[in-house]
C-alpha positions in Angstrom: -16.7 -34.9 -18.9 -19.7 -36.5 -20.7 -22.2 -38.4 -18.7 -23.3 -41.9 -19.6 -27.0 -42.5 -20.4 -26.9 -45.7 -18.3 -27.7 -46.0 -14.6 -24.6 -45.7 -12.4 -24.8 -48.7 -10.0 -21.9 -47.4 -7.8 -23.5 -44.2 -6.7 -27.2 -45.1 -6.9 -27.9 -42.0 -8.9 -29.4 -41.2 -12.2 -27.9 -38.6 -14.4 -30.2 -36.8 -16.8 -28.3 -35.1 -19.6 -29.5 -32.2 -21.6 -28.8 -34.1 -24.8 -31.3 -36.9 -23.8 -34.6 -37.3 -25.4 -36.9 -34.3 -25.1 -39.8 -36.6 -24.2 -38.0 -37.8 -21.1 -37.5 -34.2 -20.0 -41.1 -33.3 -20.6 -42.3 -36.4 -18.6 -40.1 -35.4 -15.6 -41.3 -31.8 -15.9 -44.9 -33.0 -15.9 -44.5 -35.3 -13.0 -42.9 -33.1 -10.5 -41.9 -29.5 -9.8 -38.9 -30.8 -7.9 -37.6 -32.3 -11.2 -38.5 -29.1 -13.0 -36.3 -27.1 -10.6 -33.4 -29.6 -11.0 -33.7 -29.8 -14.8 -34.1 -26.1 -15.4 -31.1 -25.2 -13.2 -28.6 -27.8 -14.4 -30.1 -30.5 -16.6 -29.0 -33.1 -14.0 -31.3 -35.0 -11.7 -29.4 -36.9 -9.0 -31.2 -39.4 -6.8 -29.1 -40.6 -3.9 -29.6 -42.9 -0.9 -32.1 -45.2 -2.5 -32.1 -49.0 -2.8 -31.6 -50.4 -6.3 -35.0 -52.1 -6.3 -36.8 -48.9 -5.2 -34.9 -46.9 -7.8 -35.9 -49.4 -10.5 -39.5 -49.1 -9.5 -39.3 -45.3 -9.4 -38.0 -45.3 -13.0 -40.6 -47.7 -14.1 -43.2 -45.3 -12.8 -41.6 -42.2 -14.2 -41.2 -43.6 -17.7 -44.2 -45.9 -17.9 -46.7 -44.1 -15.6 -47.8 -47.2 -13.8 -46.6 -50.3 -12.0 -47.1 -53.9 -12.9 -47.3 -54.9 -9.2 -46.7 -52.8 -6.1 -46.4 -54.7 -2.8 -46.4 -53.5 0.8 -42.6 -53.4 1.2 -42.1 -51.5 -2.1 -44.9 -49.0 -1.1 -43.1 -48.2 2.1 -39.9 -47.3 0.3 -41.5 -45.6 -2.7 -43.8 -43.4 -0.6 -40.7 -41.9 1.0 -39.1 -41.2 -2.4 -42.3 -40.0 -4.0 -42.9 -37.4 -1.3 -39.3 -36.2 -1.4 -39.5 -35.7 -5.2 -43.2 -34.4 -5.1 -44.6 -37.2 -7.2 -48.1 -36.9 -5.9 -49.7 -39.6 -8.1 -47.1 -42.1 -7.0 -47.6 -41.1 -3.4 -51.4 -41.7 -3.8 -50.7 -45.2 -5.3 -48.4 -46.1 -2.5 -50.8 -44.7 0.2 -53.6 -46.9 -1.3 -51.4 -50.0 -1.0 -50.5 -49.1 2.5 -54.1 -48.4 3.5 -55.1 -51.8 2.3 -52.2 -53.3 4.4 -53.2 -51.8 7.7 -53.3 -54.4 10.5 -52.9 -54.5 14.2 -49.3 -55.3 13.6 -48.6 -52.7 11.0 -50.7 -49.7 11.9 -48.2 -47.9 14.2 -45.4 -48.1 11.6 -47.7 -47.0 8.8 -48.9 -44.1 11.0 -45.4 -42.9 11.7 -44.5 -43.2 8.0 -47.7 -41.2 7.0 -46.8 -38.5 9.6 -43.2 -38.3 8.4 -44.2 -38.1 4.7 -47.1 -35.8 5.4 -49.7 -38.0 3.8 -52.9 -36.8 5.5 -55.3 -39.4 4.1 -53.1 -42.3 5.1 -52.6 -40.8 8.6 -56.4 -40.5 8.9 -56.9 -44.1 7.8 -54.5 -45.2 10.5 -56.2 -43.2 13.2 -59.6 -44.5 12.2 -58.2 -48.1 12.3 -56.7 -47.4 15.8 -60.1 -46.1 17.0 -61.9 -49.1 15.5 -59.4 -51.7 16.9 -58.3 -50.1 20.2 -59.1 -53.2 22.2 -57.0 -55.4 19.9 -54.2 -52.9 20.0 -54.4 -52.6 23.8 -54.2 -56.4 24.1 -51.2 -56.6 21.7 -49.4 -53.8 23.6 -50.0 -55.6 27.0 -48.8 -58.9 25.6 -45.6 -57.3 24.4 -44.8 -55.6 27.7 -42.3 -57.3 30.1 -44.1 -59.1 32.9 -42.3 -56.9 35.4 -44.4 -53.9 34.3 
């Protein structure tokens, strides 16, 4: 059964066929050891459990090497994918966007994300923010607690 070159919208996966352009293979090999392992073992890279918009942005990065515009919601999803597939430059780009998005309202979620994705610099930035804004965070926490407590 021959695989189509086009994106399979039903399974949210991309199939990379050995017969594809050698430049694409080299780009994937350059970007990530994870892709190298997948390509050298079976010439297929399957990416599952990813939203279409995130997938489209991932491919934009893989084939163009940059983004036209990366926003906070995209960075949250992309940093998960980039750490899973060991795309360290993409992880750094997403971490930078997230660092610039740290607020009293977002710091805890970003800290959890940084911890789960093992992005040390982002985690450090969150911890510094928490130390610098502990009074604001304490007030926010108190205001969100039920009055009975």
